[in-house]
C-alpha positions in Angstrom: 27.4 -19.6 -16.1 24.0 -21.2 -15.2 20.9 -19.6 -16.3 19.3 -20.2 -12.8 17.8 -17.0 -11.4 19.9 -15.0 -9.0 19.0 -14.9 -5.4 20.2 -13.2 -2.6 20.4 -12.8 1.3 19.3 -9.4 2.7 20.8 -9.3 6.4 19.2 -6.9 8.9 20.2 -3.3 8.9 22.0 -2.1 12.2 21.7 1.5 13.1 18.8 2.1 10.3 18.5 3.0 6.9 19.4 6.6 6.2 19.5 9.1 3.2 18.0 10.6 0.5 17.2 9.1 -3.2 15.4 9.8 -6.4 13.7 6.6 -7.4 13.3 5.9 -11.2 10.7 7.4 -13.4 6.9 6.6 -13.0 6.1 3.2 -14.7 2.4 4.0 -15.3 3.3 7.6 -16.7 6.2 6.3 -18.8 3.9 3.7 -20.4 1.4 6.5 -21.2 4.1 9.1 -22.5 5.1 6.6 -25.1 1.7 5.3 -26.2 0.1 8.7 -26.4 3.4 10.2 -27.7 2.9 7.7 -30.6 -0.2 9.5 -31.8 0.8 12.8 -30.7 0.8 15.7 -33.6 4.5 15.8 -33.6 7.6 14.7 -31.6 7.2 14.5 -27.8 10.4 14.7 -25.6 10.1 12.8 -22.6 12.5 13.4 -19.7 12.8 11.1 -16.6 11.6 8.0 -18.5 11.7 4.8 -16.8 13.8 2.2 -18.6 12.7 -1.1 -17.4 11.8 -4.4 -19.1 8.0 -3.4 -19.1 8.3 0.1 -20.3 10.9 -0.8 -23.2 8.4 -3.4 -24.3 6.0 -0.4 -24.8 8.8 1.3 -26.9 9.2 -1.9 -29.0 5.5 -2.0 -29.5 5.2 1.4 -31.0 8.0 1.0 -32.9 6.4 -2.1 -34.5 3.5 0.1 -35.1 5.6 2.2 -37.4 6.6 5.1 -34.8 10.1 6.3 -34.7 11.5 6.3 -31.1 15.0 7.9 -30.4 16.4 6.8 -27.0 19.1 9.2 -25.7 20.7 9.0 -22.5 18.8 11.7 -21.0 15.6 11.7 -22.9 13.4 9.7 -25.1 12.1 11.4 -28.3 8.8 9.7 -29.7 8.0 11.0 -33.1 4.2 10.9 -33.3 2.4 11.2 -36.4 -1.1 11.3 -35.1 -3.5 8.2 -35.3 -3.2 8.2 -39.1 0.8 7.6 -38.7 0.1 4.2 -37.0 0.8 1.3 -39.5 -0.1 -2.4 -39.1 2.5 -4.4 -37.4 4.2 -7.2 -39.4 4.3 -9.4 -36.6 2.8 -10.3 -33.3 3.4 -7.9 -30.6 5.1 -9.1 -27.4 4.2 -7.2 -24.5 6.4 -9.3 -22.2 5.3 -8.9 -18.8 3.5 -5.8 -19.1 -0.2 -5.7 -18.2 -0.5 -2.0 -18.7 0.8 -2.4 -22.2 -1.5 -5.3 -22.9 -4.5 -3.5 -21.7 -4.0 0.1 -23.1 -2.6 -0.6 -26.6 -6.0 -2.1 -27.7 -7.7 1.2 -26.9 -4.8 3.2 -28.7 -5.3 1.2 -32.0 -9.1 0.7 -31.7 -9.7 3.3 -34.5 -7.2 1.7 -37.0 -8.5 -0.6 -39.5 -5.7 -3.1 -39.2 -5.0 -6.3 -37.5 -2.7 -6.4 -34.3 -2.2 -9.5 -32.2 -0.8 -9.3 -28.6 0.7 -11.9 -26.5 3.1 -12.1 -23.7 4.8 -14.2 -21.1 3.2 -17.0 -19.0 2.0 -14.5 -16.3 0.6 -12.1 -19.0 -1.4 -15.2 -20.7 -3.3 -15.6 -17.6 -4.4 -12.0 -17.4 -8.2 -11.5 -17.7 -8.9 -9.7 -21.0 -12.5 -9.8 -21.3 -12.9 -6.6 -19.3 -11.1 -4.7 -21.9 -12.4 -6.5 -25.0 -15.9 -6.3 -24.1 -16.3 -2.5 -24.2 -14.1 -2.0 -27.1 -16.3 -4.6 -29.0 -19.3 -2.6 -27.9 -17.6 0.4 -29.7 -17.1 -1.2 -33.0 -13.8 -3.0 -32.6 -13.5 -6.5 -33.8 -11.7 -8.7 -31.0 -10.6 -12.2 -30.3 -9.0 -14.3 -27.7 -8.5 -17.5 -26.1 -11.2 -19.0 -24.0 -14.1 -17.1 -25.3 -12.1 -14.1 -25.9 -11.1 -13.7 -22.3 -7.4 -14.6 -22.2 -4.4 -13.7 -24.4 -3.1 -14.0 -27.1 -5.6 -11.3 -28.2 -6.5 -10.2 -31.7 -7.9 -6.6 -32.4 -9.0 -5.0 -35.7 -10.2 -1.6 -35.4 -12.2 0.7 -37.3 -15.0 3.4 -37.2 -16.2 3.8 -33.4 -19.1 4.7 -31.5 -19.1 6.4 -28.2 -20.5 4.2 -25.4 -21.6 4.3 -21.9 -19.8 1.6 -20.0 -20.3 0.5 -16.3 -17.0 -1.0 -14.9 -17.4 -4.6 -13.5 -14.1 -3.9 -11.7 -12.0 -1.0 -10.6 -9.1 -0.7 -13.1 -7.2 2.1 -14.5 -6.0 0.0 -17.1 -9.4 -0.8 -18.5 -10.8 2.7 -18.1 -7.7 3.9 -19.8 -8.3 1.7 -22.9 -11.9 2.9 -23.2 -10.8 6.6 -22.6 -8.2 6.2 -25.4 -10.7 4.8 -27.7 -13.2 7.4 -27.0 -10.8 10.0 -28.3 -11.6 8.8 -31.8 -15.2 7.7 -31.3 -18.1 9.6 -32.6 -20.0 11.2 -29.9 -19.4 11.3 -26.1 -17.8 8.2 -24.4 -18.8 7.5 -20.7 -17.3 5.3 -18.1 -18.8 4.5 -14.8 -16.5 3.4 -12.0 -17.4 2.0 -8.6 -14.3 3.6 -6.8 -11.7 6.3 -8.0 -8.9 4.5 -9.9 -5.5 6.3 -10.9 -6.1 9.2 -13.2 -2.7 9.3 -15.1 -4.5 8.8 -18.5 -7.1 11.7 -17.9 -4.4 14.1 -16.8 -2.2 13.3 -20.0 -5.3 13.7 -22.4 -6.0 17.2 -20.6 -2.4 18.0 -20.9 -2.5 17.3 -24.6 -5.5 19.5 -25.3 -8.2 16.9 -24.9 -11.6 17.3 -23.0 -12.3 14.7 -20.1 -14.2 15.2 -17.0 -15.0 13.3 -14.0 -18.0 13.8 -11.5 -18.1 12.0 -8.0 -16.1 12.0 -4.9 -12.4 11.9 -5.1 -12.2 8.4 -3.7 -15.7 7.0 -4.4 -17.9 6.2 -7.4 -17.6 8.4 -10.4 -18.6 9.2 -13.9 -15.8 10.1 -16.5 -16.6 11.6 -19.9 -14.4 11.8 -22.9 -15.0 13.7 -26.2 -13.4 13.3 -29.7 -10.0 14.8 -30.3 -8.8 15.6 -33.6 -5.0 16.4 -32.6 -3.1 15.4 -29.4 -0.6 18.2 -28.7 1.6 17.3 -25.8 5.1 19.0 -26.8 7.1 17.7 -23.8 6.8 15.6 -20.8 8.9 15.2 -17.4 8.1 11.9 -15.7 8.0 12.2 -12.0 9.8 9.5 -9.9 7.6 6.5 -9.1 5.7 6.5 -6.0 5.2 2.7 -6.1 9.1 2.3 -6.3 9.4 5.0 -3.5 6.9 3.3 -1.2 9.4 0.2 -0.8 12.2 2.6 1.0 9.3 4.6 2.8 8.2 1.5 4.3 11.6 0.4 5.0 12.3 3.6 7.0 8.9 3.0 9.1 10.1 -0.7 9.9 13.8 -0.4 10.6 14.8 1.4 13.8 16.9 4.2 13.3 15.8 4.9 9.9 14.8 8.3 8.1 14.7 8.2 4.2 13.6 11.0 1.9 12.5 10.4 -1.7 12.8 13.5 -4.1 10.8 14.4 -7.1 8.3 11.6 -6.5 4.8 11.6 -8.1 2.1 12.7 -5.6 -1.0 12.0 -7.7 -3.6 11.6 -5.0 -5.1 8.5 -6.8 -1.6 6.8 -6.2 -0.6 7.8 -2.7 -3.2 5.9 -0.5 -0.5 4.1 1.2 0.7 7.5 2.7 -2.9 7.9 4.2 -2.9 4.4 5.5 0.4 4.5 7.3 -0.3 7.9 8.8 -3.4 6.2 10.1 -1.2 3.5 11.8 1.0 6.2 13.4 3.7 6.2 10.8 6.0 9.3 10.7 5.8 10.9 7.1 6.2 14.2 5.9 5.1 15.3 2.5 6.4 18.5 0.7 4.6 19.3 -2.5 6.5 21.4 -5.0 4.9 23.8 -7.6 5.7 22.4 -11.1 4.1 22.5 -14.5 3.1 19.3 -16.2 0.4 16.9 -16.0 1.4 15.2 -12.5 2.1 16.6 -9.0 5.4 16.0 -7.5 7.1 16.5 -4.3 9.5 15.1 -1.4 8.4 12.4 1.0 10.3 11.7 4.4 9.5 8.7 6.5 11.2 7.5 9.8 11.0 4.6 11.9 7.5 4.4 14.2 5.7 2.4 16.2 2.6 1.3 14.3 -0.8 0.3 15.2 -3.2 -2.1 13.2 -5.7 -0.4 10.8 -8.3 -1.8 8.2 -8.3 -1.2 4.4 -11.4 -1.9 2.6 -12.6 -1.8 -1.0 -13.1 1.9 -1.3 -9.6 2.5 -0.3 -7.9 -0.4 -2.3 -7.6 1.3 -5.6 -5.3 4.1 -4.4 -2.9 1.8 -3.2 -3.4 -1.4 -5.4 0.4 -1.8 -6.2 1.5 -1.0 -2.5 -0.9 -3.4 -0.7 1.9 -6.1 -0.3 3.7 -3.3 1.6 0.8 -2.4 3.8 0.6 -6.0 4.6 4.2 -6.1 5.7 3.9 -3.1 7.8 0.7 -4.7 9.4 2.9 -7.6 10.3 4.9 -5.0 12.6 1.8 -3.3 14.0 0.1 -3.7 17.3 -3.2 -5.5 16.8 -4.8 -7.4 13.8 -5.0 -5.3 10.5 -7.7 -6.2 7.9 -7.6 -5.9 4.0 -10.8 -6.6 2.4 -12.1 -5.7 -1.3 -8.7 -6.8 -3.1 -9.5 -9.6 -5.1 -7.8 -8.0 -7.9 -4.4 -8.8 -6.4 -5.2 -12.5 -7.4 -4.8 -11.2 -11.1 -1.3 -9.6 -11.0 2.0 -11.1 -12.0 1.3 -13.6 -9.3 -1.8 -14.2 -7.0 -0.3 -11.5 -4.7 -2.8 -12.3 -1.9 -1.8 -15.9 -1.6 1.9 -15.1 -2.2 1.9 -12.5 0.6 0.1 -14.9 3.0 3.0 -17.4 2.1 5.6 -14.6 2.7 4.3 -13.5 6.2 3.9 -17.0 7.3 7.5 -17.9 6.4 8.5 -14.9 8.5 6.4 -16.4 11.5 3.6 -13.9 11.2 -0.1 -15.4 11.8 -2.5 -14.4 8.8 -5.9 -15.5 7.6 -6.5 -15.5 3.8 -9.9 -14.6 2.3 -10.9 -14.5 -1.3 -10.7 -10.6 -1.4 -8.2 -10.0 1.5 -6.5 -10.9 4.5 -6.2 -10.5 8.2 -2.5 -9.9 9.7 -1.8 -10.5 13.4 1.0 -8.0 13.8 4.1 -8.7 15.8 5.6 -5.4 17.0 8.8 -6.9 18.0 9.5 -8.2 14.3 10.4 -11.4 12.8 13.7 -13.4 12.8 13.9 -14.0 9.1 13.2 -16.6 6.7 13.1 -17.6 2.9 10.9 -15.8 0.4 9.8 -17.1 -3.0 9.3 -14.2 -5.3 7.2 -16.3 -8.0 8.9 -14.1 -10.7 6.9 -11.0 -9.3 9.2 -8.0 -8.8 7.1 -6.6 -6.1 7.3 -9.7 -4.1 10.9 -9.7 -4.5 11.4 -6.2 -3.2 9.0 -6.7 -0.3 11.3 -9.9 0.6 14.3 -7.5 0.7 12.7 -4.9 2.8 11.6 -7.7 5.3 15.3 -8.7 5.3 16.3 -5.3 6.3 13.8 -5.2 9.1 14.6 -8.8 10.4 16.9 -10.1 13.0 18.8 -12.6 11.0 17.9 -11.8 7.4 15.7 -13.0 4.6 16.6 -14.8 1.6 14.9 -14.0 -1.9 14.9 -16.8 -4.3 15.0 -14.5 -7.7 15.8 -10.9 -7.8 16.2 -10.7 -11.7 12.5 -10.0 -11.9 13.1 -6.7 -10.0 14.1 -5.3 -13.4 10.4 -5.3 -14.4 10.0 -2.1 -12.6 13.3 -0.9 -10.4 16.4 -2.0 -12.2 18.6 -0.2 -9.7 16.7 -1.2 -6.6 19.5 -3.3 -5.1 22.1 -0.5 -5.4 19.6 2.0 -3.9 19.3 0.1 -1.0 22.8 -0.3 -0.5 23.1 3.4 -0.9 20.8 3.9 2.3 22.9 1.6 4.3 21.4 -1.9 3.3 23.2 -4.9 2.0 22.6 -7.9 -0.1 24.8 -11.2 -0.1 24.4 -13.0 -3.5 23.3 -16.5 -3.6 22.6 -19.0 -6.4 25.0 -19.7 -9.1 27.5 -17.1 -9.8 27.7 -13.2 -9.0 25.6 -11.2 -11.5 24.5 -7.7 -11.7 21.0 -7.3 -10.6 20.5 -3.7 -11.6 21.4 -1.5 -14.5 
């Protein structure tokens, strides 16, 4: 059998997508549960853990640091031994395609007087790392990397840390998290100043484990986050909510495919992650949110969306952090809206698994949609009658591949996606979930192979 990537044709859905599903566990929270579980004072039982290529790279990384992780069918048990339980890895740690692991792990191991070298795939080796290594170096960590300590592979040797006040040059939850994790073991207070609110999963988990972290500032605006040293992290057990970013594909599909109504259950409703809901409601999207009363660091609930006639809207820099991973879906929805939608302040999309601004401009043009691309955004001239179809190049980017699938379900003649195996990075069961709601995929390429697991 050929090793060529498996592609697929996603034909239009007649009569709508309908039903209910629980997407896999939240990728961001799954990463943090394993990383912080590794330095917890005792074992952490994690239920709802996302088993994807990215998160299993994090499991492999903490195992390389000497932490025992038991993987059961219904749960993951991370046998944390505190920070002192970490050991120097015997080899380079491969983060695969995980930018979260690449950027958070240096902060976690910053207090350790040992050498750790991180690398990853071709996409990861293009990810900017100066934004992480610079503040860690200011705290006392010895760092090195390619191109003037700006690109992976990177080497980190930790030690005694001093608290710092760091003004973030970019809005990034990953960079912020690395600094806060290091701050848990630094002397004195560590302060991070951010230009706009970024996702706060790390802060919530620190509090859940008994740590002290506070934020001052508007909920969606600039803010100051402070963290204090913590002797022991005591999390106990964690339940991972369903991933909002994964759910967002089906919620968007419901908005775009006539006759659709889809509910996603047990999904994370962290307000720093659900900006897409606020945007599509502004566009006239039919969305209903029912929050549940549950214990744990993250709010959860059920979100239902149905087919809607959409109006154009603008998304600016202040709003971007709350839907950074969902911006490709916003752009797809904008392609079906009445009028011209504008996105600005999203230059960070150029440093993801692909240059997502360029890739989405190419995707929308392939569908026959008029767009104007800018260094930090895009204008999309919507076509309320939709698109015929086309061919989409995923560029080995899981989110682009899934956007292509949704575009096919909402098309008149179908959309072919060249590579679907990259979907396993975040949503191994995506194609099966789409089929369960009434969608379809026709396999193309060489041979018939499973996409999900």
